[in-house]
Each structure stands twice: as structure tokens, then as C-alpha cells.
N, C-alpha and C positions, 0 to 999 in steps of 0.2 A: 446696557447696549452701547456699542462703540459708536460715537458720533462721527468718527472719521471714516466709517465704512463706505460712505457715499462719495468720498473724495475721489476724483478722477485723476489718475496719474498722467503726467505730461508725456507725450510721445518721445521715444528714445531715437537717437540717430540710427540710420540704416546700418546694417552689418558692414563692418570694416571702414566706416566713415571716420576719419581721423583729421585732426587739425594740423595743417602743414603750411609753411610760409609760401605765399605766391609771389614773393618779390623777385626771385631769380628768373622764374618763367615770365613774369610780367616785363622785366627788363629785356629779355631775349625777344619777346613778342614785339615790343615797341621798336627795337632795333631792326628787326626784319620788316616791319611795316614801313620803317623809314627807307629801307632798301627798295621796297615795292614802289614807294613814291618816286624814288630816283629813276627806276626803270620805266615808270609811267611817263615821267617828263621826257626821257630819252625817246620813248616810243612815240610820244606826241610830236616831238620835234622832227623825228624821221618821217612820220606820216605826213606832216605838213610839207616837208621837203618834196616827197613823192607827189603829193596832191598838187603842189604848185607847178611841178613839171608837167603833169598831165593836163592841168587846167589850161595851159598855154597852147594845147593842140587844137586845131580848128575843127576836127571831126571827132565827135564823141563815139562814133561807131568804128573808128579805126582800131586795128588790132594793137595790143599792148607792145608786142615785139617790134612793131614798126616805129616806135618812139625811140630816138637815140638816147642812150644813157639810162633807160628805164630799168634794165636788168640789174645794174649795179645798185641802184637806189632800192629796188624791190628786194634784192638780196639782203641789204643792210636792214631794211625794215623787218623782214622775216626773221633774221638772226636776233634782233632785239626782241621780237615777239617770243622767240624761244627762250631767251634769257629771262624775260618777264614771267613766263610760265614756270620756269624753275624756281624763281623766288616766290611765286605765288604758292607753289606746292609746299616748299619749305615753311613758308609763313603759315599756311593753313594747318600743317601738322603741329607746329609749336603753339599756334593759337588754340587749337582744340585741347592740347595738353594743359595749357594755362587755364582754359575754361573748365576743364574737368577738375583741376585742383581747386578752383573756386567753388565748383558745385559740391565737392566733398566737404569743404569748409562750411558752406552754407547749410549743408545737412546737419552739421554739428551745431551751428548757430541757431537754426530754426527747423528742427526735425518735423516732418509731417506737413509742411507748408508748400511743398513743391508739386506742380501739376504734372510733371513727367519724371520718370525714373532716371537714375544717373546715366544709364546706357544711352539715353537719347541725347546726351550732351555731345556725343560723336555721331551717332546714327542720324540725328536730326538734320545734319548737313548733307547727308548722302541719299537718304530715301526720297524718291521723287514725290512731288506734291506737298508732303508735309514739310519739306525743306523750305517752303515759302513762308512758314510762320513758326515752326518749332524752335529754331535757334533763338528767335526773339523772345519767345515765352520762357525758355530756359534762362536767358540772360535777365529778364525781368524778375523772375523768382529769386535768382542769385542776388540781384540788386536789393530787393526788399528784405531778404534775409540778412544781408550784410550791413544794413543801416544800423547806426548806434542804438536807435530806439526799438529796433526789432520790426518784424513784419506786421505786427498787430497794432502798431501805433496809428491813431487817426491822423496824425500830422505827417503825411507822406509827401516827400518831394516829388515833383513830376518826373515822368519818364522821357522827357523831351530829347535828351542826348541819345538814348537807345532808339527811340522812334526815328530820329533824324538819321542816325547811322544806318538803320535797317532800310529806310526808304531809299537812301542813296545806293546801298548794296543791291537791292532788287532792281532799281532803275539801270544801273551800270551793267548788271548781269544780263538783262533782257536785250539792251542795246548792243552789248558785246556779242551775244549770240546771233542777233540779226546781221550785224556788220560782218562777223566772221563767215556766216553762211554765204553772203553776197560776194565777199572777197575771194573765197575759195573757188567759186564757180565763174567769176568774171573773166572774160577773155578780151574785152574791149575797154576803151578809155572811160566811157560813160558809166557803166556799172562799177568799175573799179573806183572811180571818184566818189560815187554814192557810198560804197563800202568804206572807203577811207574817211569820209565825213562821219559816218556812224561810229567807226572805231576811234576816231579822235574825240568825239563826244563822250564815248565810253571811258577813254583815258582821263578826261577832265573830271568826270563823275567819280572815277575810281580814286583820283588824287584826293578829292574832298572826302570820300568814304574812308580812305586810309588815315587821313588826318583826324577824322572823328573817331576812328577805331583806336588810334593812339591815345586820344583823350579818354576814351572809355576804359581802355586797359589800365591807364595810370590811375583813374578815379576809383575803379573797382578794387584794384590792388591795394591802394592806400586805405580804402574803407575797411577791407578785411584785415589788413595789417594792424590798423589802429584798434579795431574791435578785439582782435586776438590779444593785443598787448594789454588792453583794459580788462580782459578776462570776463567780460560781461555776460557771455553766453556759453562759456565752456562748461560742459557737464561731465563730471567724473563718475559715470555710471558703468557698471559692467555690461557689456553687450552680449546678449544671448545669441 
């Protein structure tokens, strides 16, 4: 009788999962996040400029167009908001490409340990409701699979960086939505100032979130790069 008959084979990586370098995409993502930080700072300064002008008006219920110079400042603020949205979109696309590259590598490092399929690396950001937690879960699984000790080691470092980044992401998202809704419908000084206060708070939170995201991108990229160089988890098995 063959004593090896009861041996359980380790899971194989998912179909078409291959190990590729994340360094180039990681650098591009970090640079775009830096551009987002710059546009956030400019938007914050422009919002503060407009807020300061409106705050000096004696009547909160006065119409916006009755304030001298408000149209030019509002136009500048709106143009910066448009520029910020363009950089946000570009950064989001490159970030998801980088994350998908990491998810593929993590499948090679630790097959069968991920809670969600690879398609959720992108769809998790778009589908309503689940986008409140799926991206965090995908990132956590990538982090655990990319550690030098592997996902099953009892000596696991904390997920503080991921949790902090995700907390700031959710907070700035909700505040930005609220501020944008008030700003788009405001026709008098009082509601506009409320909206500007919310949007400036969102800008501050987004700056912190982007700084944490840069740290996360650099850390995960280096983790996978180092592990791939060591060859500690690369499996040369034919994929069926």
C-alpha cells in the first residue's frame, strides 16, 4: 500500500496567474498620487480663498451673485475641481492596474488563500455597497500572501497601515459627497460656506489618505519584489 496516497496536494495558482514585476506600475501609481496631493492642496487654498470672501459678508441669506468678485473665485475653484477629478480618474485607473498585478502575484505566492476572486480587484471599487469593504479585503489578502513568511505564519504583522488608509478613504468620500451635494444646490452665502467647509475638510482628509496610499503602494511593491527575488513561493507547476 502506498503511504503517500493520503497526501493532500497544495492548491495551484488560478488559471493564467503569473508572476510579474509590480515596480513600474507602483512607481506610476505613487507619482499620480503625488499629483493628487498637489491638486488637493490647490483646491484647499482656492476653497479657503472663496470661503474667506463669503465669510466677510454680513447676510448669510444674500444671493451669491450679489457678492463682488465671487464669480471669478468660484470659477477658479470649479476649474481646480475639474482638474482634480481628471487626476483622480487617471490615478484610479493606474491604481487598479497596479493592484490587479499584485493580486496576480499574490495568487502565485499563496494560491487558495484569497477571499475574493481576481475580478473583484476592479469590480470591488465600482459595485455599490460592497465597495465599502471589498477593496480593503482584497488588499489585506494581498498583504498576507506577500509577506516573506507567507499567509499561514502565526507571526503576522498588524494591518494598521491598511486600516488607517481605508478609514481615511471612507471618511473623505462621505464628506466629499455631502459637501458636493450642498455646493451644487446652494444659491446663497450661508449654504455655500457650509459646503465649502465640508469640501475643505474632505481635501484635508484626502491629502492624508493619499500620503498613506503612497506608503501602502511602496510597501506592498517592495514586499512582492523582495519575495519574488528570493523565489520563496514561486511554483513551477503546469496550469491546467
